[in-house]
N, C-alpha and C positions, 0 to 999 in steps of 0.2 A: 504493500500500500504506500502510495506516495502523495496522495492529494486529498484535500478536505474542503468542505463548504462550511463556513461559519455564519450562522444567522444572527444578525445584530441590528435588525431594522426597527425594533419596537421602541415606543416612546417612554416606557417605564412609568406609566401614570400612577401605579400603586406605590411608587417610591418618591413621589413629589413631597416636599420641594427639592429633594436631592437632585432630581433629573431636570430641573428647570434650566440649568446651565450646562449640564453634562449628560450625555447618553448613558443609560443604565450600565452597559457593559464596560464603560470607561470610568465608572466610579471607583475610587481607591478601595481595595480590599487587601488587608495585610501588606500595606505599603506600596502597592502598585495597582494600576488599572486592572480590574477583574480579568479582562481578556488576556492579560499577560499569563495568568495561571492556565487559562485554556490553551493558549498557544504553546507554552513550554511542555504541557502534558502531551499534546499532540506530537510535538517534535520528539519527545522522549519515546513515543510509541512507534516512531518511524515515518511520520508525515514530514514531508519537506516543502510542500506547496499548499497554501491555504487561500481560497477565494472568499472574500468577505461579501456577504449579501447585505448591503446597507440601505438605510432610508433616512431616519431621523438624524439630523446633524451629521450627515455622512462625512463631511470634510474632516471631522475631528479624528477619525480613525487613521487616515493616511498621514495627517499632520504628526501624529504621535509615533506610529509604528514604521512609517516610511515603507521601504521595500522589504523590510523584514530581516535584513542582513545582520542587524545587531542580535537577533535571536537565532540566527542560523537557519532562517526560513525564507522562502520566496512568497511574498504577499501580493495579492491582486485584489482590486476593489471594484465592485459593481454596485451602482445605485439605482433603486427603483424610482421611476418617475411618478408612479401612482401606487398605492398600497396593493400588494399582490397576495398577501397571506403567506403561510409557511411554504406550501408546495409551489405556489407561484413564484416565491422568492428563489427557491431552489432551481426552478426551470429558468428563471431570468438570468442566472449566471452560467448556464450550461455552455454558452458560446465561449467562455473563457477557460473551460476545463480542457485538460490535455489527455485525460485517461481514455483508453480505448473502450469500445462498447461493452466488452466482456470483462472489464476491470472494475474493482470496487472503489467507491468514493465514500469517504466518511462524511457524515452531516451531523453537526451538533449545534445546540442552542447557546447563545451568548449570555444566558442568565442562570445556568445550572452549574452548581459546584458538585463535582462527582469524583469519586475514586475509582470509577469503572476501569477495568483493564482493557484499554482500547485495542491493543494488539491481539488479545485473546478473542475479543468480539469480532474482529476482522477474520481471524483464523477460523472461528466457528462458521462465519458466513461462507468462506471459501470451501471448507470441508463438507458442509451440508448442501452445497450447491444452491443456496438461497438467491432469490431475486432481490429481496430486501430483508435486512436483519435489524431488529429493534433491541436496544437495551431495556430490560424491564426491571423494575424495583418493586418490592413489597412494602406497603404502608398500612398503618393501623386504620386510618380513615381514608378510603379511596374516593369519596364523593367529589372532592374538588378536581379530580384528575380524569384522564382517559383510561378506562379499564381495558386490559388486553388479555383475555383468557387464551390458554394454549392447551393442546392435547398432550398426551403422555410423552410424545417425542419432541415437544417444544414448538410444534408448528402452530401458528396463530389461527384461532378459529373465529374470532369476531373482534370488532372494535366498538366499545360502548363509551361514548363521550359524556363524562360527568353525570352519571346516573344518580338520581335522588331517592327513588323508591327502593325499599329494602329488597324486594324481589328481583330488582335489576342489578344488584351488587353481587355478581356471581364469582368474583375473584378479588384478591387484594393486590394483584399485579397491575402496575400502572406503566404507561408510556413514560420513560425517563428522559426523553429528549435527545437521545443519541442514536443514530441510525447508520447502517451501511447499505448503500444502494449500488446495484449494478448500474454502470453508467447508462446502459441502454434504457433502463427504466426511468431515469431522469429525463431522457429525451422524449419519452412518451407523455409527459405531463403537458396539458394544454398551455398555450402561450397567450399572453395579452389580456389575461383576466385574473381575478382572485381565485385561488385554488387552495383549499385547506388540506393539508397532508393527513390530518386526523379524520376529517369528515368525508373527504372525497377520494384522495389518492389511495390510502391504505384499504378502505372498504372496497374500492374499485379493483385493486389488485387481487383481493380475496375472491371477489365475484368472478374474475376472469380466470381463476385457477392458478394464479402465480404462487410461488413458494415463498411465504412470509414467515420468517423464523423469529421466535422470541427467546432471548437469552436472559434468564433471571440471574442477576448478580446482586447480592446484598452488601455491596460496598457502600461507602458513604455516599449520600445523595441529598441535595438540598436545593430547592428552588429559591433563589435570592430575590424574588419579586416583591417581598414585603420588608419594611424596615427591621422588624424583629429578626427575620431570617438573614437579612443582610449583615446585621451586627454579629449574629451567631456564626455565620460562615467565616467572617473575617477572624473572629476569635478562635475558631476551630483550626484555621490555617496557622495562626501564630502558635497555638498550643500543640500543633502536630497531630491533631485528631484526624485531619486529612492532610496529605502532603502535597507540596508543590516545590519544585526546584527554584522557583522565583522567591521563596521566603528564606532568608538567612536562618541557619540552624541556631539552637541555643548557645552552642559553643562560640559561634561567630558573633552573636549579638550580646552575649554575656548573661542572658536570663532566659528561662523558659516561660516566663509569665507575661512578657510584653515585648513589643517591637517599637523601639524609639528611633525615629529617623533623624538624620543629620540636621543640626541646628535647633532641635527642640530643647527647651529648658524646663527642668523639673525640680521643684524645691526639695531639699533634703528630707523633709518630713512628710512629703506627699507620698501617696501610695498609688501605684499603677499596676494592675494585676488582671488575672483571668483572661489573658489574650488580647488586652487592649493594644491598639496601634495609635501612636502619637506622631502626627504628621510633622513634616519639616517646618521649623520655625514656630511650632505651637508652644504654648507656655502653660504650665500647671503650677499654681502658686501654693503657698504654705498651707498644710492641713487638708488639702483636697484629696479625695479618693476617687479614682476613675477605674471602673471594673467592666470587663467584657464589652468595651465600647470602641468607637472609631472617632478619632479627632483628626480632622483634615488640616491641611497646611495653614499655619497662622492662627489657629483657634486659641483662645485664651480662657483658661479655667481659673476663676478667682479663688481667693482663700476660703477654705472650709467647704467648698462645693463638693457634692456627692453626685457622681454620674455613674449610672448602671445601665448596661444593655442599650446604649443610646448612640446616636450618630450626630456629631457636631460638625457643621459645614465649615468650609474654608473662611477664615477671618472672623468667625462668630465669636462673641464675647459673653461669658457667663459670669454674672455678678456674685459677690461673696455670699456663702452659705446657702446658695440655691441648691435644690434637689431635683435631679432629672432621672427618671426611671422609665425606660422604654419610650424615649422621646427622640424626635428628629428636629434638629435646629438647622435651618437653611443657611446658606452662605451669607456672611455679613450681618446676620441678625445680632441683636444686642438684648440680653436678658438682664434685668436689674437684679439687685441683691434680694435675698430672702424669698424668692419664688419657689414654688413646688409644683412640678409638672410630672404627671404619670400617665400610664395606661394608654399609650399610643398618641399622645399629644404631638402636634406638628406646628412648628413655628416657621413662617414663610421667610424666604430670603429677604434680608434687609429690614425685617420687622424690628420694632423696638418695644420691649415690655418693661414698664416702670418697676421700681422696687415694690415688693410685696403685692404685686398685681394679681397673682394666681396662687391659690393654696388648695391642696387636697385634704389637709388636716387643719385642726384649730391652731391658731397662732399663739404660741406660748409667750 
């Protein structure tokens, strides 16, 4: 396998305000844009050429990654003029693929953090003679996902998109967002219109008698589409729960509990733990405790502040003794002292919150 398609066209609306200025796949996760982790994992599995399927703020990707030579990859960029959905985006880049019709092409989503063995997935695809192979993961609650039941040999028998009725939940296996297509099957996807891989392409392949294989692998898997998941994914990378060669190891960075980027300043009595990443130029002042969180470049955490499972945007400032738990603070926002925000609160980019403006508990 030498070639892959990376789907990065989404707007990331569930992650706003983080995605107001930055496409979701380019948000910093464990110190680098999330796509860096995707790309190095693909390279480590033997991929040398990646075609980006872009749409929202498409220029940002090439500006950052260029031709890919810094990562040892060849990168190519294709932009959708109109939204084409997942399969439409795959078909839209087909003209830039170099694979022969009988060769496999890896396709993966730009918002899934996964420990799947990519090389083993491609090997299974080849060995079983599949037309398309899907990575499947088992989850406790499959309702938000596409269900993919398989027979005893692993061949897919149906695609059930986000079923809600108990009688429709026939498996805990979900579409994990990583596929291997025979190149010829990509060329069969209709052009010039929206095409859903989940609702049209995969069911159509089954109906036509194509061989669709499901490989169940219970490696680490997380959809980073929500702020809570985003913070968790970053912390898990820092803590080594899921690995990426783009993250410096504990020996290199001097701690297993955090990732402190160059230029950050942390007071001696501040605590930074549980996989927190502190961005370049960020400041954490005396008595603050930041846990399992992401601080972007230039963020300032005031004295006595408590931050847990939260994301603080670039240049945002958090006033003294404020408490943030499960919160997103947009770029350049300013939160005054003695505020308390919890339970999924989001502060928009550039917003200003006065001292003691929001509390979730009584003011002592």
